[in-house]
C-alpha positions in Angstrom: 122.6 89.9 103.2 125.2 92.1 104.8 125.2 91.1 108.5 127.5 93.9 109.7 126.1 95.9 112.6 124.4 99.1 111.5 124.6 102.4 113.6 121.5 103.9 115.1 122.3 107.5 114.4 125.0 108.9 116.6 123.7 107.1 119.7 126.4 104.5 119.8 123.9 101.7 119.4 124.0 99.2 116.6 121.5 96.8 115.2 121.5 94.0 112.7 119.6 94.2 109.4 116.5 92.4 110.7 114.4 93.0 113.9 111.4 91.4 115.4 108.3 93.6 115.3 106.3 92.6 118.3 102.9 94.0 117.5 101.4 90.6 116.4 102.4 89.1 119.8 99.8 91.4 121.5 97.1 89.2 120.1 94.8 92.1 119.1 94.8 91.4 115.4 95.5 87.6 115.4 93.6 84.9 117.2 95.2 82.1 119.2 98.2 84.1 120.4 98.8 82.7 123.9 101.3 84.3 126.3 103.4 81.2 126.1 103.6 81.5 122.3 104.5 85.1 122.5 107.4 84.4 124.9 108.6 81.5 122.8 108.6 83.7 119.6 110.7 86.4 121.2 113.1 83.8 122.6 113.4 82.2 119.2 114.4 85.5 117.7 117.1 86.1 120.2 118.4 82.5 119.7 118.5 83.1 116.0 120.7 86.2 116.4 117.9 88.7 115.8 118.6 91.0 118.8 116.5 94.0 118.0 113.0 93.8 119.5 110.5 96.5 118.6 107.4 97.0 120.8 105.2 99.8 122.1 103.2 100.8 125.1 100.0 100.1 123.2 101.0 96.7 121.8 98.2 95.0 123.8 95.5 96.4 126.0 97.6 95.6 129.1 101.1 95.7 127.6 101.1 92.0 126.5 104.0 92.5 124.1 106.3 94.2 126.5 105.5 91.5 129.2 106.4 88.8 126.7 109.8 90.4 126.0 110.4 90.6 129.8 109.8 86.9 130.2 111.8 86.0 127.2 114.7 88.1 128.5 114.7 86.3 131.9 118.1 84.7 132.5 119.7 86.6 129.6 122.0 89.6 129.8 120.2 92.9 129.3 122.6 93.8 126.5 121.7 90.7 124.6 118.9 92.8 123.0 118.4 96.3 121.7 114.9 97.0 123.0 112.8 99.7 121.4 109.4 100.9 122.6 107.0 103.7 121.7 104.8 106.1 123.6 102.0 108.4 122.8 99.2 105.9 121.9 97.0 104.0 124.4 93.7 102.2 124.4 90.5 103.5 125.8 87.6 101.1 126.8 86.1 99.4 123.8 89.5 99.1 122.1 89.4 102.8 121.1 92.9 103.9 120.1 93.8 107.3 121.6 96.7 109.6 120.6 98.0 111.5 123.6 101.3 113.4 123.2 101.1 115.4 126.4 104.5 115.3 128.2 102.9 114.1 131.5 101.2 111.2 129.6 104.5 110.3 127.8 106.4 110.2 131.1 103.8 108.0 132.7 103.7 105.6 129.8 107.5 105.2 129.7 107.6 104.5 133.4 104.9 101.8 133.0 106.7 100.3 130.0 110.0 100.1 131.9 108.1 98.3 134.7 106.5 95.8 132.3 109.9 95.2 130.6 111.7 94.8 133.9 114.5 97.2 133.0 115.7 100.6 134.0 116.2 101.9 130.5 115.1 101.5 126.9 117.6 101.4 124.2 115.4 103.3 121.8 112.2 105.2 122.5 109.9 106.5 119.8 107.1 108.9 119.8 104.6 106.5 118.2 102.7 109.1 116.3 102.1 112.8 116.5 99.1 114.0 118.6 97.3 116.5 116.4 96.1 118.4 119.5 99.7 118.9 120.9 102.6 120.7 119.2 105.0 118.0 118.3 107.8 120.0 119.8 106.2 119.6 123.3 106.1 115.8 122.9 109.7 115.9 121.6 110.7 117.9 124.6 109.4 115.2 126.9 111.4 112.5 125.1 114.5 114.8 125.3 114.1 114.9 129.1 113.7 111.1 129.3 116.9 110.8 127.2 118.7 113.2 129.6 117.4 111.2 132.6 118.9 108.0 131.2 115.5 106.3 130.7 116.4 105.7 127.1 119.7 105.6 125.2 118.3 107.1 122.0 115.1 108.7 120.7 113.2 108.2 117.5 109.9 109.3 115.9 107.4 107.3 113.9 104.6 107.8 111.4 105.4 111.5 110.6 105.4 113.9 107.7 108.7 115.6 106.7 107.5 118.8 108.4 106.8 117.0 111.6 110.2 115.2 111.4 112.0 118.5 111.1 110.0 120.0 114.0 110.7 117.0 116.2 114.5 117.0 115.4 114.6 120.7 116.3 113.4 120.0 119.8 115.1 116.6 120.6 118.3 114.8 119.6 117.0 112.4 116.9 118.7 109.0 116.2 115.9 107.1 114.4 112.8 107.3 112.4 110.3 104.4 111.8 108.0 104.3 108.8 106.2 101.7 106.6 108.1 100.6 103.5 108.2 97.7 101.1 108.5 97.0 97.4 105.1 98.3 96.7 105.0 101.2 99.2 108.0 103.4 98.7 106.7 106.8 99.5 109.5 107.6 102.0 112.0 107.5 99.1 110.7 110.9 98.0 111.6 113.1 101.0 111.8 111.4 104.4 114.5 108.8 103.6 116.8 111.4 101.9 116.3 113.7 104.8 117.3 111.0 107.3 120.3 109.8 105.2 121.7 113.3 104.9 121.5 113.8 108.7 122.6 110.3 109.8 119.2 109.3 111.2 118.6 105.6 111.2 115.6 104.3 109.3 113.6 101.4 110.7 110.9 100.1 108.5 107.8 98.0 109.1 105.4 96.1 106.8 108.2 94.8 104.6 105.9 91.9 103.6 102.9 94.2 103.4 100.7 92.2 105.8 101.5 88.9 104.1 100.9 90.0 100.5 104.7 89.9 99.6 105.1 86.6 101.4 103.1 84.9 98.6 100.5 82.2 98.8 97.4 84.4 98.6 94.7 82.9 96.4 93.3 85.0 93.5 89.7 84.7 94.9 90.7 85.5 98.5 88.2 87.8 100.2 89.1 89.2 103.6 86.4 89.2 106.3 85.5 92.5 108.0 87.3 91.3 111.1 90.5 91.5 109.1 91.8 95.1 108.6 93.2 94.2 105.3 89.7 94.4 103.7 90.0 98.2 104.1 93.1 98.5 101.9 92.6 99.0 98.1 95.7 96.9 97.4 93.9 93.9 98.8 90.7 94.4 96.7 89.6 94.1 93.1 91.9 95.0 90.3 94.6 96.3 92.6 94.8 93.0 94.4 95.0 91.1 91.1 97.8 93.4 89.9 99.7 92.9 93.1 99.4 89.2 92.8 100.8 89.5 89.2 103.7 91.4 90.8 104.3 88.6 93.3 104.2 86.0 90.5 106.8 88.0 88.6 109.3 87.5 91.4 109.0 83.7 91.2 111.7 83.1 88.7 114.1 85.1 90.8 113.5 83.0 93.9 113.8 79.8 92.0 117.1 80.8 90.5 118.5 81.9 93.8 117.0 79.0 95.7 115.3 81.1 98.3 111.8 81.8 99.4 109.8 84.8 98.5 109.9 86.3 102.0 113.7 85.7 102.0 114.0 87.7 98.8 111.8 90.5 99.9 113.4 91.0 103.3 116.9 90.8 101.8 116.0 93.4 99.1 114.5 95.7 101.6 117.4 95.5 104.0 119.9 96.5 101.3 118.1 99.6 100.1 120.1 102.8 100.6 119.3 104.4 103.9 117.4 101.4 105.4 119.0 100.5 108.7 116.7 97.7 110.0 113.7 95.8 108.6 111.1 94.8 111.2 109.2 91.6 110.5 106.3 90.2 112.5 106.0 86.6 113.7 103.6 84.7 116.0 105.6 81.5 116.4 109.2 80.3 116.6 108.7 78.6 113.3 107.8 81.9 111.6 110.9 83.5 113.2 113.0 80.7 111.8 111.6 81.1 108.3 112.1 84.8 108.2 115.6 84.6 109.8 116.7 82.6 106.7 116.7 85.9 104.8 120.0 86.7 106.6 121.5 84.1 104.3 119.9 85.3 101.1 122.5 86.9 98.8 121.1 89.0 95.9 123.1 89.4 92.7 122.8 92.1 90.0 120.5 90.0 87.9 118.1 89.6 90.8 118.2 93.3 91.6 117.5 94.1 87.9 114.6 91.7 87.7 113.1 93.2 90.9 113.5 96.7 89.6 111.8 95.7 86.3 108.9 94.1 88.2 108.4 97.2 90.3 108.5 99.4 87.2 106.0 97.2 85.4 103.6 97.2 88.4 103.4 101.0 88.3 101.8 103.2 91.0 99.9 101.4 93.8 96.7 102.4 95.4 97.5 101.8 99.0 95.7 104.3 101.1 93.6 102.6 103.7 89.9 103.2 103.6 88.5 105.1 106.6 
């Protein structure tokens, strides 16, 4: 994998090809995530040379993810990490997720995030998702003001349509966009990724392993409980699930020939796709960080790329919309 630093738009920031997605550390979708484990996981990423940490105001009902980053950063230089957070989503009582893109709410969330993180600025600040009740230009204007005030070094937007992306960029200097993307979910290649590439906007992608599917090891008869959100995705059910497992098996010969693991292969492939700046992987332990960091040493060759392209073509269109 090409380890050279990659620019974050025209902000002057650079990141490596892999970053730590800190949502799992909030403990809201995984059991047994202790504060100590969260801190150790972040520290392990920094020690492994993975300096980009991606979090959000709503990663935890009380900012657990941001607090873990602050503790892991204790005793380190602030510039040892490129810290990104997001605003515009919070939790109401009963774990009800609430979109709120009002400028006053955005400013309040960012100030609280800075306090949790123990820093006076973010490196990258995203609007987490558009609020359908607020013109996106108003939310973008609030982030533009925070950029001018020095509370963030760069601004991004996440989970948007192409129209929303254009509207946001018209109201605020835009350095980054964050969307889901992996071998089986490549929708951004149609419009959003070309738009970003043309304008020099960095693309950060999450779900590279598609919630564990592309990490391998899932049994054919696996049934997810209703407490696991994966049960709502067609790609984890019925015929679609079996076809996806066929796809995973088709990558086996490539990993064996290269002497790498399936996650290594998937992360390395994702990181080298045109226009992809940084691939965000989740982890809940130092051991998982170490496993995923091995992808930095995975070198694909033309035969591997051709085999992956063939497997994607043979898999065909994927039913991946989440059930309501």
